[in-house]
Each structure stands twice: as structure tokens, then as C-alpha cells.
GUFI-396919 format. One line per 5 residues: number of its first residue (from 0); for each residue x, y, z of C-alpha. Coordinates in Angstrom, 3 decimals. Layout:
BEGIN
NUM> X:Y:Z ~ ...
//
This chain:
BEGIN
0> 70.132:126.392:44.014 ~ 68.002:123.577:42.871 ~ 65.468:123.837:40.098 ~ 62.318:124.024:42.271 ~ 63.654:126.863:44.417
5> 64.635:128.871:41.361 ~ 61.292:128.151:39.692 ~ 59.347:129.274:42.767 ~ 61.247:132.574:42.766 ~ 60.344:133.186:39.132
10> 56.700:132.354:39.813 ~ 56.689:134.819:42.737 ~ 58.169:137.587:40.556 ~ 55.695:136.935:37.727 ~ 52.829:136.886:40.234
15> 53.871:140.263:41.661 ~ 54.035:141.829:38.197 ~ 50.732:140.357:37.018 ~ 48.941:141.387:40.220 ~ 50.298:144.912:39.785
20> 49.050:145.083:36.211 ~ 45.642:143.712:37.221 ~ 45.402:146.246:40.050 ~ 46.274:149.053:37.630 ~ 43.461:148.132:35.227
25> 40.839:147.402:37.891 ~ 41.413:150.147:40.481 ~ 43.482:152.791:38.695 ~ 46.962:154.227:39.087 ~ 46.828:155.393:42.765
30> 46.273:151.917:44.281 ~ 48.860:150.554:41.832 ~ 51.498:152.984:43.108 ~ 50.549:152.112:46.689 ~ 50.981:148.432:45.841
35> 54.301:149.175:44.141 ~ 55.457:151.181:47.157 ~ 54.596:148.335:49.540 ~ 56.416:145.787:47.386 ~ 59.532:147.974:47.128
40> 59.532:148.698:50.879 ~ 59.220:145.006:51.721 ~ 62.093:144.258:49.359 ~ 64.263:146.907:51.001 ~ 63.424:145.621:54.494
45> 64.404:142.092:53.439 ~ 67.663:143.374:51.885 ~ 68.513:145.384:55.019 ~ 67.939:142.371:57.257 ~ 70.120:140.227:54.998
50> 72.926:142.811:55.104 ~ 72.737:143.085:58.900 ~ 72.983:139.318:59.268 ~ 75.995:139.239:56.937 ~ 77.732:142.026:58.880
55> 77.049:140.245:62.170 ~ 78.536:137.015:60.787 ~ 81.580:138.923:59.562 ~ 82.079:140.494:62.983 ~ 81.851:137.099:64.690
60> 84.437:135.701:62.255 ~ 86.768:138.616:62.950 ~ 86.470:138.058:66.705 ~ 87.208:134.354:66.223 ~ 90.308:135.183:64.142
65> 91.479:137.615:66.802 ~ 91.041:135.031:69.555 ~ 92.880:132.407:67.517 ~ 95.760:134.788:66.898 ~ 95.934:135.750:70.579
70> 96.087:132.098:71.633 ~ 98.850:131.509:69.060 ~ 100.765:134.458:70.510 ~ 100.400:133.080:74.027 ~ 101.702:129.677:72.887
75> 104.667:131.333:71.193 ~ 105.466:133.328:74.301 ~ 105.265:130.149:76.393 ~ 107.693:128.400:74.048 ~ 109.977:131.431:73.987
80> 110.074:131.520:77.784 ~ 111.327:127.936:77.952 ~ 114.971:127.720:78.871 ~ 115.804:125.735:75.747 ~ 114.460:128.423:73.371
85> 115.127:131.571:75.399 ~ 116.563:134.351:73.240 ~ 115.825:132.667:69.904 ~ 115.582:135.489:67.354 ~ 113.181:133.658:65.058
90> 110.711:133.055:67.880 ~ 111.044:136.692:68.949 ~ 110.315:137.758:65.376 ~ 107.227:135.499:65.306 ~ 106.043:136.998:68.598
95> 106.466:140.528:67.254 ~ 104.603:139.650:64.035 ~ 101.765:138.099:66.050 ~ 101.462:141.262:68.109 ~ 101.348:143.332:64.911
100> 98.633:141.064:63.486 ~ 96.553:141.364:66.665 ~ 96.854:145.152:66.487 ~ 95.801:145.059:62.821 ~ 92.725:142.980:63.707
105> 91.873:145.444:66.462 ~ 92.244:148.372:64.047 ~ 89.922:146.661:61.551 ~ 87.369:145.969:64.278 ~ 87.418:149.610:65.356
110> 87.153:150.807:61.765 ~ 84.301:148.606:60.524 ~ 82.400:147.607:63.650 ~ 80.936:149.560:66.520 ~ 83.492:148.208:68.989
115> 85.645:150.072:71.439 ~ 88.864:148.224:72.155 ~ 91.440:149.417:74.633 ~ 94.967:149.351:73.292 ~ 97.493:147.102:74.943
120> 101.073:148.260:74.701 ~ 103.557:145.429:74.445 ~ 107.077:145.873:75.703 ~ 109.591:145.683:72.899 ~ 112.396:144.966:75.326
125> 113.855:141.536:75.785 ~ 112.132:139.271:78.271 ~ 113.729:138.899:81.703 ~ 116.256:136.139:82.143 ~ 114.839:132.642:82.501
130> 114.753:131.115:85.947 ~ 118.032:129.521:86.958 ~ 118.129:125.944:88.088 ~ 119.647:125.267:91.458
//
């Protein structure tokens, strides 16, 4: 934060306190507590809105990570299906790890966000034989 932004926050806080004290001496304790209640409620509304925005941003980031991982898995499966790499154990291991990561992302989304995701069961069997050239 720059100096002017920080200074304006301090001025706002001091103004709120001084206005509360002035209200207490001029009008008595009941209007002061009403003023205090309004200030606290506005602060809580602002904090709630800030938290909701942060949660929404987090959810969007999680969805983006999931989509990135799914596209990586599709690319790996495309490479693995090529005749040159068919049956490579390291690629198969990478494919299995990508599927596990996607499932972990889905579990996190279900746990922390109000999202219903249908489970996709992947076959753990070997892929069918690659097409033969004639």
C-alpha cells in the first residue's frame, strides 16, 4: 500500500472514533450504541463480501487447475495411443497419476464448494492394441 491509502484509512478510523465520542457526549449512550451497532454491522457486511469474493476466486482457480490437468491427461493418452509409444510403462504411470490428481481435485471441489460432480470410473486395464498398418 502506498502512503496516501494507508493515511486515509487511519483518518477514517480516527473519524469514526471521534464521531462516536462526540455522539456519546451530545446525545447520550443509547444513540452511541446505535451508532456503534451500525458501524460494526457495516464492517461485518464488508468482511463477508470480501470473504465471498475470495472463495469465488479460489473456486475459479480450482476449476482452472482441474481443466488444465484434464487436458494434460488427454494429451498423455493421445501420446500413449501412438504406435511408437504404445505400452510404455512410464507413460502409463503418468496417465494413472493424472487420473488420481483429477479425482483429488474433484474430491476437494466436493468438500469445499457447493458442487456436485459425477464420478468417472477409469478402466485400469491395458488399452486395446494399436491399429495395425496394412
